[in-house]
N, C-alpha and C positions, 0 to 999 in steps of 0.2 A: 961708405956710400950706401951699402944695403941697408944699414941701420937707419940712416938718414930718410931713405925712401919708405921704410917701415913706419917711421915717425910721421911723415908726411901723409900716408895713407890713413893712419889712424886718427891724425888731427882732421883730415878731411871728413872722415866718417863721423866724428864726434861733432863737427860743424854742421853737417846735414842733419843729424839727429836733434842738435839744438835749435836749428831753424824750424824744423816741423813741430817740435814741442812747444816752442814759444808762440808760434803763430796759433796753434790749436788752443793753447792756454788762454791767450788774450783775445783772439778773434773766433775761437770755435763756438759750435761744432762746425766743421768743413768736411767737404769730400775730398777725395784724392784728386779729383780734376781741379778743385779750387785751390788745392795747395800748390799747384804748378806755378801759376802767375805770382803768387805771394811769396814763395820761397825762392823762385829762380831755378828750381831743381827738375831734372828730366822726370818723366813718368816712371822710368824703370828705377831710378834712385828712390823716388818716393814709395814705390811699391816695396822695395827692400826694406827701407827704414821703418815704414808702416808695420810691415810683418815682424820686424825685429822688436819694436817697441811694444807691439801687441802681446808677443810672445812673452815679454818681460812684465806683462801686467801693467803697463803705463798708459796705453791707449785702450778704448773701448768703443764699440759702435753706440751711435746716439740717434737711430732712426734712419729713414730713408726719404729722399725727395724725388719727385718726378723730374725727368729731364727732357728736353725738347726732341721728342721722336726716338729717343734711345732708351736704354735700360735704366730703371731707377738708380740713384746714386746713393751710396751709403754714407752717411755723415759720421765723422770720428770726433772724438773728444778725449782729453786727458782724463784718466780714470781717478776719480776722487779717492779710491782706496789703493792707489799705487804707492802711498807712503804716508808718514806722519811728521808733523812739524810742531815745534812748541815756540810760542812767542812769550816773551818776558818783559813787563814793563816794571822797571825799578823807578818808582816815581817818588815824590816827596812826602805823600801821605799814605802810601801803600805799595805793596808788591803784588802785582797781578800776573798770574800765569794761566795761559790757556793753551789747550792741545787742539790742533787742527788736522784735518784730512788734507789731501792734496789740493782740494778746491777750496781751501780756507774755510770750510764749514767747521764751526766750533763742536768739538766732541766733549769737552770738560773744561772747567775753569775753577780757580780758586783765588782768593785774596788774603794777604796778610797785612793788616793795618799797622802803620808805623806810628809810635807815639811822637808828639811834637818834637822836632829836632832829634828824632830817633834814628839816626843814620849810621850807628855803629856798624862797622863793616862786617864783624862776625855775625851779628844778628841778621843782617841782610842776607849774607851767604847762607845762614841757617834757613831762613825763610824760603830762599829759592830752593835749597835742598829738599825740604819737606813738601813744598808745593809742586815740585815736579814730580815726585813720587806719588802725591795725591791725584794728580790729573791722570797719570798713567794708570793708576789702580781704579779710578773711578770709572774710566772708559774701558777698562779690560784690555788694555793696549800693550802690545810686545814692544819693549824698548829697542828691540833689533830693527824694527820697522821705521825708527826715526831717521829722517833725512838731515835733521840739524836742529839746533836750538839757537834762536836769535834773542838778544838782550838789548833793549833800549835803556839808557841810563843818563842821568844829568851829568854834564861836564864836558871837558875836552878830552878826546879818546886819542891816546898815542898808540897806533895800531901794532907797531912792532917795537915793543919795549926793548929795553937794554937786555944784552945777552946775559944769562945767569951762569953760575958755574956748571950747571948740568947741561949747558948748551942750548937750553930751550928759549923760547921767546913767547911773548903774549901780549894782548892788549892791556895797557895801563890806563886808568882813569884819573884825571885831574879834576876834581869837583871842588872848587874852591868854596863855594857857597854851602856846601854840606859837610865841608870838613874832611874831604877826601884828597889826600896828598899823595899822588903817585901810587894809587892803589893798583896792585897787580891782579885786577879782577878775573881775568881769564884763567890765571893759574889757580887761584883760590876756588873758583867755581868747578874747575876740572878736578880738582882734589874732592870736592864736596858732593857733587851731583852724581848719583848712582845710575849711569847710562853706559852702554858699550863704549870703549875706548876710541872707536873709529867715529863716533857721531861728532861732526864738526860743530863748533861753538863760533858764534858771530856776535861781536859787541860793537855798538854804535851809539851815537848821541840820540836821545830820545825824540828831539825835535826832527832829526834826520828820518828816523824810522816813521814817525807821523807823516811827514812829508812823502815818503815813498808809498805809504798805504794811500794817501789821497791822490797821488799821481796815478797809481795803478788801478784803484777802484772807486775814487771818490771825485771830489770837485775838481781836482787837477787833470783828470782824464782828457787827453786830446790837446792840452795846452803845450805850446812850444816852450814856455817858461813860466814858472809859478814860484811865488813866495808863500811859505806856510808858516804861520806863527802858532806856537805853543804857548798857552797862557795857563799856568797852574799856580802853585804856590811861588814858583819862579817863572821866568820868561825866556823863551829861546825862539829860534826860527831856523828854517833851512830855504834854500833856493835851488830848484831844479830846472835844468836846462834839457830839452830833447825828449822825444817820444820814448815810451817804455822799451820799444825794441830797437832804439837808436844805439849803435855800438859806441858812438861818441857822447852819449848821455853823460851829464855831469850833475852831481848833487853835493852841495856845500852846507854843512851845519855852521851856524853862525851864533856867536854869543851876543845876540841882538839885546837881551835884557841888560847888558852892561854897556850900551851906548848911552851917551848923555843926552837927557831931555831938559835938564835945569841946572844952570851953572850955580855952584855953591849951593846945591839942593840938599835934599835929605840924604842921610847916611845910608848906603845900600849895605846889604848883608855881605857883599863881596869885599868891603872895606873902602871902596870909593864913595863919591857923593854925586848925586843927581842922575844916578841910573835910571832906565826906564823901569827896571824891576822894583825899584824903590817906591814906585808910583802905581804901577799896574799889576804887580804880582799879588796873589791873593794873601800871602803872608804880610806884605806891606799894607794892603787894604785893611786887613784885620786891625793892625796896629794903628793906621791912620783913623779908622772909625772909633777906636777905643780912645785915642787922644781927643777926638772931637766930642767926646761924651756919649758915644753910642752905647746903649744898654746891652753889654756883653759879660757873660760870666768870665771869671778870670781863666778858667780852663777850656774856653771856647776854642775849637780848632778852626783851621782856615776855611773849611767847607761850611761849617755852622755859621761862622762869622759873615762869610760873603753872602749866604742866604738871608741872614738878618738885615745886612745893609740893603740889599735889593728890595727886601719887604718893606723896609722903613721908607725908601725912595718911591716905590711903586706899591702902594698898599691895595689890597683887593677892593673891589667896588663895594661901597657902603661902609668901609673901614675909616681909619683916621685919616686926616690930611697927610699928604706926602711931607716928609721930613726935609726941610729946605737945606740943612746941613749935609744930609745924605745926598741929595740931589747935587749940590755944590761939589761934594767929593767925587761923585761918579762923573760929572762933567769935566772936572780936571783930568780924571782918568781917561775919558775918551778923547780929550785933547792930546794928552801924552801919547796915547796909542796912535792917534791919527797923525801926529807929527813924526812918530818913529816909523809908521808904515810908509810915510812920504819918503823917508830916507831910503827904505827898501826899493820904492818906486823909482826914485831918481837914480840910485845906484845900479839896479839890475834889470829895469824895464821889464818886469814881468807882465804877461798877459792877465794873469789872475793873481789875486791875493787871498788867501784862506785863513780864516781864524778858527783854531782849534784848541785842545786841551780842555780839562774839565772846567777851569774857571772861565776860560774864553766862551765855552758853550753856555755858561750861565750868563755871562755879561753881554754877549753878542746880541741875542734877541732884543734886549733893551737899548743898547749903546750903539748898535751898528749904523743907524742913520747919522748919528752925531760923529762917529768915528770917520765915516765917509766924508762927511762935511769938512772936518778938519784935515783930513788927508788932501783933500783937493785944495784946501787953502795953503798948505805947506808944500805940496809937490809942484814940480814944474808942469805947466798946464798941458804940454803936448804929451808928456809921459803919463799924466793922470787921465787924460782922455782916453788912452788906449789900454788902461787897466780897470778891471772890475774888482771889488772888495766883497767877498762873500764869506759865509759860515762854512766850515768844513762839514763833510756829509757823513762821515763815518762814526760820529759820536765819541763817547768816551773811551771806547776800546781801541781807538785808531793806532795808538803807540804800539799795543800788543800785537795787532794785525801787521802793523809795519815791522815789527820785530821778526815776525814769522816769515815775512818776505824776504828777509836776509838770507837764510839758508835756502828758501824756495828759489831766489835768484841764482844762487850758486849751483843748484840742482839743475836748472833749465839750462844755464850756460855750459855745464858739463854734458849736456845732451842726455840727461836723465841716468848717468852712470852714478852708482853709489860709491861712497868713499871706501877705499881698501882697508880692510882691518889692518890696524896699527899705523895707517898712513898719516892720520891727524890726531892720534889719540893722546890721552893724558900722559904727562910725564910720570915717572916712577913715584909711588906714594911717599917714598922718603924725600925726594926732591921737592914735591909739593908742599910737604910740612916745612921743609926748609924755607920755601917761599913765604908761608904764613908767618913763620918765626921771624924772618927778616922784616916782613911789613909791620909786624907789632913792635919790633924794636925801633922802626924809622918814625913811628907816631907816638912814641912814649918820651 
């Protein structure tokens, strides 16, 4: 009974810390008096927790405000230098790694370009290893201050993979379109990345990390439900329900790019036919533009090809006439996207739909009016009337920012406590090497 009581007190204390940290993070700076109504805590509890968090370097003063007839009130905020976070975007054209402080201000970044179809697992893991070392070195950062590393990656994430002979489990990635079959990514990264063993590692679908970034800081802020589309070389989406501080908030990654938009349509790289990705993904647009006779070098990558396609359809003033083939191809793309977005609207009834991803950010400014028109035509009228379709607001770094929110969310939920040494560390080096050897054997 005594042990149960001690756990209850400890959990209550952690919950109080989490309430205050979360409110200050998302709504701060706030005074102690303002924290009372929004957290439901007594003034004594707030004073104790604030003193505790301040002593740990997690809170700092952020000025004073006059009060009505009383003493000025001191404002509090989460201290940006209270810890470090790393966000990693394992995309389909590059690996991007960024180091952030606790306010998600970027401290350092680096990128590693991937050759076309260059998704070799060992190469990607090597890029992550050297890139993490580079951003820590460039910022002069102590790896012991890391609160966690978040990774956004294409594919379906099996969060708690099969138990291995050494008793460990870890996230496994099933990335069919990039040739990743049951890749034990968490174990491979834990072996490769040179950070303290207690630094937690979080792996999630890239569209989901994009969605979390937009919900926390971008176009989804304040929405009860939003669908966020990631359009890059491939296509994905996520749906978020609930406020960022809602304990019942749910986020769902969707393989939206592999929903059917054309019966007996184009072959998708997933092996099926008629998928949205076969019409709206940047890789597919490159191939369709080349098939239509678009002037592209054989070695043109997806980004170069998409820029050329848009330039042909929408030339600069005083340039050549718009290419009718390019215009028709992009109109078909807008219709496919509009119809697929209508499916999201009908299925999930979001208040907002946001379009992001590097290709989405290129296509959106030109195609958004047509995408909206087609979505209205294909969606149920009541559902469409209560939904807005907009561009994402966080730019091409949104997946990386969202990846960094994965360890940040865990840190806030823990009430600012740091992982205990050895509590979430890497498996022994010999075991990690065995994981790599087993993976290599499974794909040969």
